DRENDO-1510 file (C-alpha; in Angstrom, 1 decimal, always signed):
<recs>
REC; n; res; u; v; w
REC; 1; MET; +88.3; +53.8; +61.9 .
REC; 2; ALA; +86.7; +53.0; +65.2 .
REC; 3; TRP; +84.9; +49.7; +66.0 .
REC; 4; ARG; +81.3; +49.5; +67.0 .
REC; 5; VAL; +78.6; +46.9; +67.1 .
REC; 6; ARG; +77.2; +46.4; +63.6 .
REC; 7; ALA; +73.8; +47.8; +62.9 .
REC; 8; PHE; +72.4; +44.7; +61.3 .
REC; 9; PRO; +72.8; +41.1; +62.4 .
REC; 10; GLU; +74.3; +39.9; +59.1 .
REC; 11; GLY; +76.9; +42.7; +59.3 .
REC; 12; SER; +78.4; +44.5; +56.4 .
REC; 13; PRO; +81.8; +42.8; +55.7 .
REC; 14; GLY; +84.0; +44.9; +53.5 .
REC; 15; SER; +81.7; +47.9; +53.5 .
REC; 16; SER; +80.1; +50.3; +55.9 .
REC; 17; ASP; +76.6; +50.4; +57.2 .
REC; 18; THR; +76.8; +54.1; +58.3 .
REC; 19; HIS; +75.0; +56.8; +56.5 .
REC; 20; PRO; +76.4; +60.4; +56.7 .
REC; 21; PHE; +74.5; +63.5; +57.9 .
REC; 22; ASN; +74.0; +65.9; +55.0 .
REC; 23; GLY; +71.6; +68.4; +56.5 .
REC; 24; VAL; +71.8; +71.6; +58.4 .
REC; 25; ALA; +72.3; +70.7; +62.1 .
REC; 26; ALA; +70.2; +73.5; +63.6 .
REC; 27; ALA; +67.4; +73.5; +61.0 .
REC; 28; ASP; +63.9; +72.3; +61.9 .
REC; 29; PRO; +61.8; +72.1; +58.7 .
REC; 30; ASP; +58.9; +70.2; +60.3 .
REC; 31; GLY; +58.7; +72.6; +63.3 .
REC; 32; ASP; +58.6; +69.8; +65.9 .
REC; 33; GLY; +61.3; +71.4; +68.1 .
REC; 34; PHE; +63.9; +68.8; +67.3 .
REC; 35; PRO; +66.9; +70.1; +65.2 .
REC; 36; ASP; +67.9; +68.1; +62.2 .
REC; 37; LEU; +71.0; +66.7; +63.8 .
REC; 38; VAL; +69.0; +65.3; +66.7 .
REC; 39; GLU; +66.4; +63.8; +64.3 .
REC; 40; TYR; +69.2; +62.2; +62.2 .
REC; 41; ALA; +70.8; +60.6; +65.3 .
REC; 42; LEU; +67.4; +59.3; +66.4 .
REC; 43; GLY; +66.6; +58.0; +62.9 .
REC; 44; SER; +63.5; +60.2; +62.5 .
REC; 45; ASN; +62.3; +62.1; +59.5 .
REC; 46; PRO; +63.2; +65.8; +59.8 .
REC; 47; ASN; +60.3; +66.7; +57.4 .
REC; 48; ASP; +57.6; +64.9; +59.3 .
REC; 49; PRO; +56.5; +66.2; +62.8 .
REC; 50; ALA; +54.8; +62.9; +63.5 .
REC; 51; SER; +58.0; +60.8; +63.0 .
REC; 52; PRO; +59.6; +59.3; +66.1 .
REC; 53; ASP; +60.8; +61.9; +68.5 .
REC; 54; GLY; +63.4; +62.3; +71.3 .
REC; 55; GLY; +61.3; +60.4; +73.8 .
REC; 56; LEU; +59.4; +61.6; +76.7 .
REC; 57; PRO; +60.5; +61.5; +80.3 .
REC; 58; GLY; +58.7; +59.2; +82.7 .
REC; 59; ILE; +58.9; +57.5; +86.0 .
REC; 60; ASP; +60.1; +53.9; +86.2 .
REC; 61; ALA; +59.0; +51.2; +88.6 .
REC; 62; SER; +61.7; +52.3; +91.1 .
REC; 63; GLY; +60.4; +55.9; +91.1 .
REC; 64; ARG; +63.4; +57.3; +89.1 .
REC; 65; ILE; +62.9; +59.8; +86.3 .
REC; 66; VAL; +63.9; +58.2; +83.0 .
REC; 67; LEU; +64.2; +59.2; +79.3 .
REC; 68; GLN; +63.6; +56.4; +76.9 .
REC; 69; LEU; +64.5; +57.0; +73.3 .
REC; 70; GLU; +65.2; +55.1; +70.1 .
REC; 71; ARG; +68.4; +55.8; +68.2 .
REC; 72; ASP; +69.9; +55.0; +64.8 .
REC; 73; LEU; +73.0; +52.9; +65.2 .
REC; 74; ARG; +74.3; +53.9; +61.8 .
REC; 75; ALA; +74.6; +57.6; +62.6 .
REC; 76; ASP; +78.3; +57.4; +63.4 .
REC; 77; ASP; +78.9; +61.1; +62.8 .
REC; 78; ALA; +76.5; +62.3; +65.5 .
REC; 79; VAL; +76.8; +61.9; +69.3 .
REC; 80; LEU; +73.7; +62.0; +71.4 .
REC; 81; THR; +74.1; +63.3; +74.9 .
REC; 82; VAL; +71.5; +63.1; +77.7 .
REC; 83; GLU; +72.2; +65.4; +80.7 .
REC; 84; VAL; +70.4; +66.0; +84.0 .
REC; 85; SER; +70.1; +69.1; +86.1 .
REC; 86; SER; +68.4; +70.2; +89.3 .
REC; 87; ASP; +68.6; +74.0; +88.5 .
REC; 88; LEU; +68.8; +74.3; +84.7 .
REC; 89; HIS; +72.2; +75.9; +85.0 .
REC; 90; THR; +74.5; +73.0; +86.0 .
REC; 91; TRP; +74.2; +70.0; +83.7 .
REC; 92; VAL; +75.9; +66.6; +84.2 .
REC; 93; PRO; +75.9; +63.5; +82.1 .
REC; 94; ALA; +72.9; +61.2; +82.7 .
REC; 95; THR; +73.4; +57.5; +83.3 .
REC; 96; ARG; +72.5; +55.1; +80.5 .
REC; 97; TRP; +70.7; +52.2; +82.3 .
REC; 98; SER; +70.0; +50.0; +79.3 .
REC; 99; GLN; +70.3; +49.6; +75.6 .
REC; 100; GLN; +68.2; +47.1; +73.7 .
REC; 101; ALA; +68.8; +46.1; +70.0 .
REC; 102; LEU; +65.6; +46.5; +68.0 .
REC; 103; GLY; +66.8; +45.4; +64.6 .
REC; 104; GLU; +66.9; +47.4; +61.4 .
REC; 105; GLY; +69.9; +49.3; +62.7 .
REC; 106; ARG; +68.0; +50.8; +65.7 .
REC; 107; ALA; +68.3; +50.5; +69.5 .
REC; 108; ARG; +66.2; +51.6; +72.5 .
REC; 109; GLU; +68.0; +53.3; +75.4 .
REC; 110; SER; +66.9; +54.3; +78.8 .
REC; 111; TRP; +68.7; +57.2; +80.5 .
REC; 112; GLY; +68.3; +59.0; +83.8 .
REC; 113; ARG; +69.7; +60.2; +87.1 .
REC; 114; THR; +71.2; +57.6; +89.4 .
REC; 115; SER; +70.1; +59.4; +92.6 .
REC; 116; ALA; +68.3; +62.6; +93.6 .
REC; 117; ALA; +67.2; +63.8; +97.0 .
REC; 118; PRO; +63.5; +63.9; +97.6 .
REC; 119; GLY; +61.9; +67.2; +96.6 .
REC; 120; ILE; +64.8; +68.2; +94.4 .
REC; 121; PRO; +63.6; +68.9; +90.8 .
REC; 122; THR; +65.1; +66.9; +88.0 .
REC; 123; PHE; +65.4; +68.2; +84.4 .
REC; 124; LEU; +66.6; +66.2; +81.4 .
REC; 125; ARG; +67.9; +67.4; +78.1 .
REC; 126; LEU; +68.9; +65.7; +74.9 .
REC; 127; THR; +71.6; +67.2; +72.7 .
REC; 128; ALA; +73.5; +66.1; +69.6 .
REC; 129; ARG; +76.8; +67.2; +68.2 .
REC; 130; LYS; +78.4; +66.3; +64.8 .
REC; 131; VAL; +81.7; +64.5; +64.9 .
REC; 132; VAL; +84.1; +63.1; +62.3 .
REC; 133; PRO; +83.9; +59.3; +62.5 .
REC; 134; ARG; +87.2; +57.6; +63.0 .
</recs>
């Protein structure tokens, strides 16, 4: 078993606060473009297209492109990855600039590219993969 920050302030001594993924990873029953595994990791409802989504990219006060998203800290068997590219062919891991606890087992994260030359396009993508929790 791997250690992680507990999802709730009072913790869960002697038990687990994780909830396992039981869906079909690539399914998208609500047709919102987010596969079930991504929705699970974000803590959104895979049957409700109006539920929280994967965030929208924006520009921060420093002029950097950023993706801000909320995630479910109890989704131990899914790993979210944010990647950046300038050509849609070569993808590299984005940098997580911040993580803020929101309570109720959720956190807000900001991701982006640390540097990019002026005039070079920046693309972001969000993926999820299922893992076996340790």
